[in-house]
PADO-620005 format. One record per residue (C-alpha): x, y, z; residue in one letter; residue number from 1. Coordinates in Angstrom, 2 decimals, always signed. Layout:
residues N
<site><u>X</u><v>Y</v><w>Z</w><aa>a</aa><i>NUM</i></site>
...
END
This chain:
residues 200
<site><u>+0.00</u><v>+0.00</v><w>+0.00</w><aa>m</aa><i>1</i></site>
<site><u>+1.28</u><v>+3.46</v><w>-0.89</w><aa>g</aa><i>2</i></site>
<site><u>+1.60</u><v>+6.38</v><w>+1.47</w><aa>t</aa><i>3</i></site>
<site><u>-1.75</u><v>+7.36</v><w>+2.99</w><aa>i</aa><i>4</i></site>
<site><u>-2.25</u><v>+11.12</v><w>+2.98</w><aa>v</aa><i>5</i></site>
<site><u>-4.92</u><v>+12.49</v><w>+5.37</w><aa>p</aa><i>6</i></site>
<site><u>-7.43</u><v>+14.79</v><w>+3.69</w><aa>r</aa><i>7</i></site>
<site><u>-9.21</u><v>+17.86</v><w>+4.97</w><aa>w</aa><i>8</i></site>
<site><u>-12.95</u><v>+17.60</v><w>+4.40</w><aa>e</aa><i>9</i></site>
<site><u>-15.91</u><v>+19.95</v><w>+4.48</w><aa>w</aa><i>10</i></site>
<site><u>-19.49</u><v>+18.77</v><w>+3.94</w><aa>r</aa><i>11</i></site>
<site><u>-22.99</u><v>+20.22</v><w>+4.04</w><aa>t</aa><i>12</i></site>
<site><u>-26.45</u><v>+18.66</v><w>+3.69</w><aa>f</aa><i>13</i></site>
<site><u>-29.58</u><v>+20.27</v><w>+2.26</w><aa>g</aa><i>14</i></site>
<site><u>-32.09</u><v>+20.48</v><w>-0.55</w><aa>e</aa><i>15</i></site>
<site><u>-30.23</u><v>+23.12</v><w>-2.54</w><aa>d</aa><i>16</i></site>
<site><u>-26.81</u><v>+24.77</v><w>-2.53</w><aa>f</aa><i>17</i></site>
<site><u>-27.67</u><v>+28.10</v><w>-4.11</w><aa>g</aa><i>18</i></site>
<site><u>-25.12</u><v>+29.42</v><w>-6.61</w><aa>a</aa><i>19</i></site>
<site><u>-23.02</u><v>+26.26</v><w>-6.18</w><aa>a</aa><i>20</i></site>
<site><u>-25.76</u><v>+24.30</v><w>-7.96</w><aa>d</aa><i>21</i></site>
<site><u>-25.35</u><v>+26.54</v><w>-11.00</w><aa>d</aa><i>22</i></site>
<site><u>-21.60</u><v>+25.93</v><w>-11.02</w><aa>v</aa><i>23</i></site>
<site><u>-21.97</u><v>+22.15</v><w>-11.15</w><aa>f</aa><i>24</i></site>
<site><u>-24.95</u><v>+22.21</v><w>-13.51</w><aa>a</aa><i>25</i></site>
<site><u>-22.59</u><v>+23.74</v><w>-16.07</w><aa>a</aa><i>26</i></site>
<site><u>-19.99</u><v>+20.97</v><w>-15.61</w><aa>l</aa><i>27</i></site>
<site><u>-19.95</u><v>+17.37</v><w>-16.75</w><aa>e</aa><i>28</i></site>
<site><u>-19.15</u><v>+15.08</v><w>-13.82</w><aa>p</aa><i>29</i></site>
<site><u>-15.86</u><v>+13.25</v><w>-14.16</w><aa>e</aa><i>30</i></site>
<site><u>-17.34</u><v>+10.14</v><w>-12.57</w><aa>l</aa><i>31</i></site>
<site><u>-20.77</u><v>+8.97</v><w>-11.42</w><aa>t</aa><i>32</i></site>
<site><u>-21.03</u><v>+6.23</v><w>-8.78</w><aa>q</aa><i>33</i></site>
<site><u>-23.92</u><v>+4.53</v><w>-6.99</w><aa>e</aa><i>34</i></site>
<site><u>-23.48</u><v>+2.53</v><w>-3.82</w><aa>s</aa><i>35</i></site>
<site><u>-25.40</u><v>+0.95</v><w>-0.96</w><aa>d</aa><i>36</i></site>
<site><u>-23.60</u><v>+1.40</v><w>+2.34</w><aa>e</aa><i>37</i></site>
<site><u>-24.14</u><v>+0.67</v><w>+6.03</w><aa>i</aa><i>38</i></site>
<site><u>-22.92</u><v>+3.26</v><w>+8.54</w><aa>y</aa><i>39</i></site>
<site><u>-22.29</u><v>+2.03</v><w>+12.07</w><aa>l</aa><i>40</i></site>
<site><u>-23.41</u><v>+4.76</v><w>+14.46</w><aa>l</aa><i>41</i></site>
<site><u>-22.18</u><v>+4.67</v><w>+18.03</w><aa>s</aa><i>42</i></site>
<site><u>-23.61</u><v>+6.77</v><w>+20.89</w><aa>p</aa><i>43</i></site>
<site><u>-20.09</u><v>+7.51</v><w>+22.13</w><aa>g</aa><i>44</i></site>
<site><u>-18.44</u><v>+8.90</v><w>+18.99</w><aa>t</aa><i>45</i></site>
<site><u>-18.97</u><v>+10.31</v><w>+15.50</w><aa>d</aa><i>46</i></site>
<site><u>-16.37</u><v>+7.92</v><w>+14.07</w><aa>a</aa><i>47</i></site>
<site><u>-16.65</u><v>+7.25</v><w>+10.33</w><aa>a</aa><i>48</i></site>
<site><u>-17.19</u><v>+3.48</v><w>+10.31</w><aa>v</aa><i>49</i></site>
<site><u>-19.09</u><v>+1.93</v><w>+7.42</w><aa>k</aa><i>50</i></site>
<site><u>-19.46</u><v>-1.09</v><w>+5.17</w><aa>i</aa><i>51</i></site>
<site><u>-19.20</u><v>-0.48</v><w>+1.43</w><aa>r</aa><i>52</i></site>
<site><u>-18.55</u><v>-2.92</v><w>-1.40</w><aa>d</aa><i>53</i></site>
<site><u>-18.31</u><v>-5.73</v><w>+1.14</w><aa>g</aa><i>54</i></site>
<site><u>-15.46</u><v>-4.02</v><w>+2.99</w><aa>l</aa><i>55</i></site>
<site><u>-15.23</u><v>-2.83</v><w>+6.58</w><aa>m</aa><i>56</i></site>
<site><u>-14.14</u><v>+0.77</v><w>+6.06</w><aa>d</aa><i>57</i></site>
<site><u>-12.84</u><v>+3.12</v><w>+8.76</w><aa>i</aa><i>58</i></site>
<site><u>-11.61</u><v>+6.70</v><w>+8.56</w><aa>k</aa><i>59</i></site>
<site><u>-10.00</u><v>+8.22</v><w>+11.65</w><aa>e</aa><i>60</i></site>
<site><u>-10.60</u><v>+11.85</v><w>+12.56</w><aa>l</aa><i>61</i></site>
<site><u>-7.13</u><v>+13.27</v><w>+13.16</w><aa>k</aa><i>62</i></site>
<site><u>-7.75</u><v>+16.98</v><w>+13.67</w><aa>e</aa><i>63</i></site>
<site><u>-10.29</u><v>+19.82</v><w>+13.45</w><aa>v</aa><i>64</i></site>
<site><u>-8.83</u><v>+23.17</v><w>+12.44</w><aa>d</aa><i>65</i></site>
<site><u>-9.88</u><v>+26.73</v><w>+13.32</w><aa>e</aa><i>66</i></site>
<site><u>-12.10</u><v>+26.95</v><w>+10.23</w><aa>a</aa><i>67</i></site>
<site><u>-13.97</u><v>+23.83</v><w>+11.31</w><aa>g</aa><i>68</i></site>
<site><u>-12.46</u><v>+21.55</v><w>+8.65</w><aa>l</aa><i>69</i></site>
<site><u>-11.98</u><v>+17.94</v><w>+9.66</w><aa>e</aa><i>70</i></site>
<site><u>-8.87</u><v>+15.99</v><w>+8.73</w><aa>q</aa><i>71</i></site>
<site><u>-9.60</u><v>+12.30</v><w>+8.11</w><aa>w</aa><i>72</i></site>
<site><u>-7.19</u><v>+9.43</v><w>+7.50</w><aa>r</aa><i>73</i></site>
<site><u>-8.19</u><v>+6.03</v><w>+6.03</w><aa>p</aa><i>74</i></site>
<site><u>-7.46</u><v>+3.42</v><w>+8.70</w><aa>a</aa><i>75</i></site>
<site><u>-9.06</u><v>+0.16</v><w>+7.54</w><aa>m</aa><i>76</i></site>
<site><u>-10.45</u><v>-1.59</v><w>+4.47</w><aa>k</aa><i>77</i></site>
<site><u>-10.98</u><v>-5.22</v><w>+5.46</w><aa>e</aa><i>78</i></site>
<site><u>-13.00</u><v>-8.00</v><w>+3.84</w><aa>t</aa><i>79</i></site>
<site><u>-15.50</u><v>-10.25</v><w>+5.59</w><aa>f</aa><i>80</i></site>
<site><u>-15.42</u><v>-12.61</v><w>+7.38</w><aa>p</aa><i>81</i></site>
<site><u>-13.71</u><v>-10.22</v><w>+9.78</w><aa>l</aa><i>82</i></site>
<site><u>-10.77</u><v>-11.59</v><w>+11.83</w><aa>p</aa><i>83</i></site>
<site><u>-10.91</u><v>-11.15</v><w>+15.59</w><aa>r</aa><i>84</i></site>
<site><u>-8.15</u><v>-8.55</v><w>+15.68</w><aa>g</aa><i>85</i></site>
<site><u>-9.87</u><v>-6.38</v><w>+13.08</w><aa>e</aa><i>86</i></site>
<site><u>-13.22</u><v>-6.73</v><w>+14.86</w><aa>a</aa><i>87</i></site>
<site><u>-11.58</u><v>-5.48</v><w>+18.05</w><aa>d</aa><i>88</i></site>
<site><u>-10.21</u><v>-2.46</v><w>+16.14</w><aa>k</aa><i>89</i></site>
<site><u>-13.70</u><v>-1.60</v><w>+14.86</w><aa>v</aa><i>90</i></site>
<site><u>-15.13</u><v>-1.80</v><w>+18.38</w><aa>c</aa><i>91</i></site>
<site><u>-12.33</u><v>+0.38</v><w>+19.71</w><aa>a</aa><i>92</i></site>
<site><u>-13.04</u><v>+2.98</v><w>+17.01</w><aa>e</aa><i>93</i></site>
<site><u>-16.74</u><v>+2.91</v><w>+17.95</w><aa>l</aa><i>94</i></site>
<site><u>-15.81</u><v>+3.08</v><w>+21.67</w><aa>r</aa><i>95</i></site>
<site><u>-17.79</u><v>-0.02</v><w>+22.57</w><aa>v</aa><i>96</i></site>
<site><u>-16.79</u><v>-3.27</v><w>+24.23</w><aa>s</aa><i>97</i></site>
<site><u>-15.11</u><v>-5.94</v><w>+22.13</w><aa>a</aa><i>98</i></site>
<site><u>-16.92</u><v>-9.21</v><w>+21.31</w><aa>p</aa><i>99</i></site>
<site><u>-16.59</u><v>-12.03</v><w>+23.84</w><aa>p</aa><i>100</i></site>
<site><u>-13.79</u><v>-14.54</v><w>+23.21</w><aa>p</aa><i>101</i></site>
<site><u>-14.37</u><v>-17.61</v><w>+21.08</w><aa>g</aa><i>102</i></site>
<site><u>-16.34</u><v>-16.05</v><w>+18.23</w><aa>r</aa><i>103</i></site>
<site><u>-14.27</u><v>-15.49</v><w>+15.11</w><aa>e</aa><i>104</i></site>
<site><u>-14.04</u><v>-14.73</v><w>+12.32</w><aa>p</aa><i>105</i></site>
<site><u>-17.29</u><v>-12.77</v><w>+11.94</w><aa>f</aa><i>106</i></site>
<site><u>-19.55</u><v>-12.75</v><w>+8.90</w><aa>s</aa><i>107</i></site>
<site><u>-21.18</u><v>-9.40</v><w>+8.14</w><aa>l</aa><i>108</i></site>
<site><u>-24.49</u><v>-10.45</v><w>+9.68</w><aa>d</aa><i>109</i></site>
<site><u>-22.79</u><v>-11.91</v><w>+12.76</w><aa>e</aa><i>110</i></site>
<site><u>-20.79</u><v>-8.76</v><w>+13.34</w><aa>f</aa><i>111</i></site>
<site><u>-23.82</u><v>-6.49</v><w>+12.93</w><aa>l</aa><i>112</i></site>
<site><u>-25.66</u><v>-8.63</v><w>+15.49</w><aa>a</aa><i>113</i></site>
<site><u>-22.76</u><v>-8.32</v><w>+17.94</w><aa>v</aa><i>114</i></site>
<site><u>-22.65</u><v>-4.53</v><w>+17.57</w><aa>l</aa><i>115</i></site>
<site><u>-26.42</u><v>-4.17</v><w>+17.97</w><aa>a</aa><i>116</i></site>
<site><u>-26.38</u><v>-5.89</v><w>+21.39</w><aa>a</aa><i>117</i></site>
<site><u>-27.87</u><v>-3.64</v><w>+24.12</w><aa>p</aa><i>118</i></site>
<site><u>-24.54</u><v>-3.23</v><w>+25.92</w><aa>e</aa><i>119</i></site>
<site><u>-23.04</u><v>-1.72</v><w>+22.75</w><aa>r</aa><i>120</i></site>
<site><u>-26.04</u><v>+0.06</v><w>+21.25</w><aa>g</aa><i>121</i></site>
<site><u>-24.54</u><v>+0.56</v><w>+17.80</w><aa>v</aa><i>122</i></site>
<site><u>-27.14</u><v>+1.36</v><w>+15.12</w><aa>r</aa><i>123</i></site>
<site><u>-26.72</u><v>+0.28</v><w>+11.51</w><aa>a</aa><i>124</i></site>
<site><u>-28.02</u><v>+2.93</v><w>+9.07</w><aa>a</aa><i>125</i></site>
<site><u>-28.57</u><v>+1.86</v><w>+5.46</w><aa>a</aa><i>126</i></site>
<site><u>-27.59</u><v>+4.60</v><w>+3.01</w><aa>v</aa><i>127</i></site>
<site><u>-27.95</u><v>+4.71</v><w>-0.77</w><aa>h</aa><i>128</i></site>
<site><u>-25.74</u><v>+7.23</v><w>-2.57</w><aa>k</aa><i>129</i></site>
<site><u>-25.52</u><v>+8.53</v><w>-6.11</w><aa>r</aa><i>130</i></site>
<site><u>-22.26</u><v>+10.51</v><w>-6.24</w><aa>r</aa><i>131</i></site>
<site><u>-21.18</u><v>+12.96</v><w>-8.94</w><aa>l</aa><i>132</i></site>
<site><u>-17.44</u><v>+13.66</v><w>-8.81</w><aa>h</aa><i>133</i></site>
<site><u>-15.90</u><v>+16.96</v><w>-9.92</w><aa>h</aa><i>134</i></site>
<site><u>-12.55</u><v>+18.73</v><w>-9.57</w><aa>t</aa><i>135</i></site>
<site><u>-12.55</u><v>+22.42</v><w>-8.68</w><aa>l</aa><i>136</i></site>
<site><u>-9.40</u><v>+24.40</v><w>-7.82</w><aa>n</aa><i>137</i></site>
<site><u>-7.62</u><v>+21.06</v><w>-7.50</w><aa>g</aa><i>138</i></site>
<site><u>-10.09</u><v>+19.92</v><w>-4.83</w><aa>c</aa><i>139</i></site>
<site><u>-12.22</u><v>+16.82</v><w>-5.11</w><aa>m</aa><i>140</i></site>
<site><u>-15.88</u><v>+17.84</v><w>-4.95</w><aa>v</aa><i>141</i></site>
<site><u>-18.75</u><v>+15.39</v><w>-4.58</w><aa>e</aa><i>142</i></site>
<site><u>-22.41</u><v>+16.27</v><w>-5.10</w><aa>v</aa><i>143</i></site>
<site><u>-24.44</u><v>+13.34</v><w>-3.83</w><aa>t</aa><i>144</i></site>
<site><u>-28.09</u><v>+12.31</v><w>-3.71</w><aa>d</aa><i>145</i></site>
<site><u>-28.64</u><v>+10.37</v><w>-0.48</w><aa>v</aa><i>146</i></site>
<site><u>-31.58</u><v>+8.19</v><w>+0.54</w><aa>v</aa><i>147</i></site>
<site><u>-31.70</u><v>+7.06</v><w>+4.17</w><aa>t</aa><i>148</i></site>
<site><u>-33.87</u><v>+7.11</v><w>+7.29</w><aa>e</aa><i>149</i></site>
<site><u>-36.97</u><v>+7.40</v><w>+5.10</w><aa>g</aa><i>150</i></site>
<site><u>-35.82</u><v>+10.64</v><w>+3.54</w><aa>q</aa><i>151</i></site>
<site><u>-33.97</u><v>+11.91</v><w>+0.51</w><aa>a</aa><i>152</i></site>
<site><u>-31.40</u><v>+14.68</v><w>+0.82</w><aa>v</aa><i>153</i></site>
<site><u>-28.39</u><v>+16.06</v><w>-1.02</w><aa>r</aa><i>154</i></site>
<site><u>-24.88</u><v>+16.58</v><w>+0.27</w><aa>t</aa><i>155</i></site>
<site><u>-21.93</u><v>+18.50</v><w>-1.14</w><aa>l</aa><i>156</i></site>
<site><u>-18.36</u><v>+17.78</v><w>-0.02</w><aa>a</aa><i>157</i></site>
<site><u>-15.01</u><v>+19.41</v><w>-0.75</w><aa>v</aa><i>158</i></site>
<site><u>-11.76</u><v>+17.65</v><w>+0.17</w><aa>e</aa><i>159</i></site>
<site><u>-8.02</u><v>+17.88</v><w>-0.36</w><aa>l</aa><i>160</i></site>
<site><u>-4.85</u><v>+17.49</v><w>+1.69</w><aa>d</aa><i>161</i></site>
<site><u>-4.47</u><v>+21.31</v><w>+1.60</w><aa>d</aa><i>162</i></site>
<site><u>-6.85</u><v>+22.93</v><w>+4.12</w><aa>a</aa><i>163</i></site>
<site><u>-6.44</u><v>+26.46</v><w>+2.73</w><aa>e</aa><i>164</i></site>
<site><u>-7.52</u><v>+25.39</v><w>-0.74</w><aa>r</aa><i>165</i></site>
<site><u>-10.55</u><v>+23.60</v><w>+0.68</w><aa>v</aa><i>166</i></site>
<site><u>-11.60</u><v>+26.74</v><w>+2.56</w><aa>v</aa><i>167</i></site>
<site><u>-11.03</u><v>+28.92</v><w>-0.52</w><aa>a</aa><i>168</i></site>
<site><u>-13.13</u><v>+26.60</v><w>-2.67</w><aa>t</aa><i>169</i></site>
<site><u>-15.98</u><v>+26.46</v><w>-0.16</w><aa>v</aa><i>170</i></site>
<site><u>-15.94</u><v>+30.26</v><w>+0.03</w><aa>r</aa><i>171</i></site>
<site><u>-15.92</u><v>+30.52</v><w>-3.78</w><aa>e</aa><i>172</i></site>
<site><u>-19.01</u><v>+28.30</v><w>-3.90</w><aa>l</aa><i>173</i></site>
<site><u>-20.76</u><v>+30.61</v><w>-1.44</w><aa>g</aa><i>174</i></site>
<site><u>-21.22</u><v>+27.89</v><w>+1.16</w><aa>l</aa><i>175</i></site>
<site><u>-18.84</u><v>+28.82</v><w>+3.98</w><aa>f</aa><i>176</i></site>
<site><u>-21.65</u><v>+30.12</v><w>+6.19</w><aa>d</aa><i>177</i></site>
<site><u>-23.03</u><v>+26.58</v><w>+6.39</w><aa>r</aa><i>178</i></site>
<site><u>-21.97</u><v>+24.21</v><w>+9.14</w><aa>q</aa><i>179</i></site>
<site><u>-19.47</u><v>+21.47</v><w>+8.33</w><aa>n</aa><i>180</i></site>
<site><u>-21.31</u><v>+18.20</v><w>+9.13</w><aa>t</aa><i>181</i></site>
<site><u>-19.89</u><v>+14.73</v><w>+8.59</w><aa>n</aa><i>182</i></site>
<site><u>-22.01</u><v>+11.71</v><w>+7.63</w><aa>y</aa><i>183</i></site>
<site><u>-22.19</u><v>+10.03</v><w>+11.07</w><aa>p</aa><i>184</i></site>
<site><u>-23.27</u><v>+13.25</v><w>+12.79</w><aa>r</aa><i>185</i></site>
<site><u>-25.92</u><v>+13.96</v><w>+10.15</w><aa>w</aa><i>186</i></site>
<site><u>-27.22</u><v>+10.37</v><w>+10.18</w><aa>l</aa><i>187</i></site>
<site><u>-27.61</u><v>+10.46</v><w>+13.96</w><aa>k</aa><i>188</i></site>
<site><u>-29.63</u><v>+13.67</v><w>+13.72</w><aa>a</aa><i>189</i></site>
<site><u>-31.74</u><v>+12.28</v><w>+10.86</w><aa>a</aa><i>190</i></site>
<site><u>-32.45</u><v>+9.11</v><w>+12.83</w><aa>g</aa><i>191</i></site>
<site><u>-33.44</u><v>+11.07</v><w>+15.92</w><aa>a</aa><i>192</i></site>
<site><u>-35.77</u><v>+13.27</v><w>+13.83</w><aa>a</aa><i>193</i></site>
<site><u>-37.38</u><v>+10.23</v><w>+12.19</w><aa>a</aa><i>194</i></site>
<site><u>-37.92</u><v>+8.58</v><w>+15.59</w><aa>a</aa><i>195</i></site>
<site><u>-39.46</u><v>+11.76</v><w>+17.02</w><aa>a</aa><i>196</i></site>
<site><u>-41.81</u><v>+12.05</v><w>+14.02</w><aa>a</aa><i>197</i></site>
<site><u>-43.00</u><v>+8.47</v><w>+14.54</w><aa>m</aa><i>198</i></site>
<site><u>-43.63</u><v>+9.10</v><w>+18.24</w><aa>e</aa><i>199</i></site>
<site><u>-45.52</u><v>+12.29</v><w>+17.43</w><aa>g</aa><i>200</i></site>
END
């Protein structure tokens, strides 16, 4: 594996992105991707832990700068069945107790069942994404249609290993007054809102 370079990321969710929508409407996406993913949401952390393309995928949050950008570093891409050591790493990232001894390796369904146990309380959120990839000012920009928690929403992300260029690009798109919100944090809020609506 080559050198892993942490990236600074900024993301917003909403129905429209104002003038930024006009910018990307005038551009052909460089790549279009669709995926079905499962985010593992822990009450104790906003760690980016998900399953995509059959892989256990973790990104570690390394730093948050003064502008509110988050620096993330890929930390795991592991196939299932998941070896015991890798399962322990996932639990540590989610800040929950490790599985009891004697159960390994774990199939996807087995591991989801372990994480959903009451003493861990991890929730699995199914997410469908249709991602349009662009490059702007050297930054990678994704405009994504998301379906999850019974709702459809859009998200726009800007990322690069250069924080200043990310900030400049977000400002150029007229979006810097919006809060930077990562997927786990947004999914938790969306789940809480859906639960409240059902109770109401």
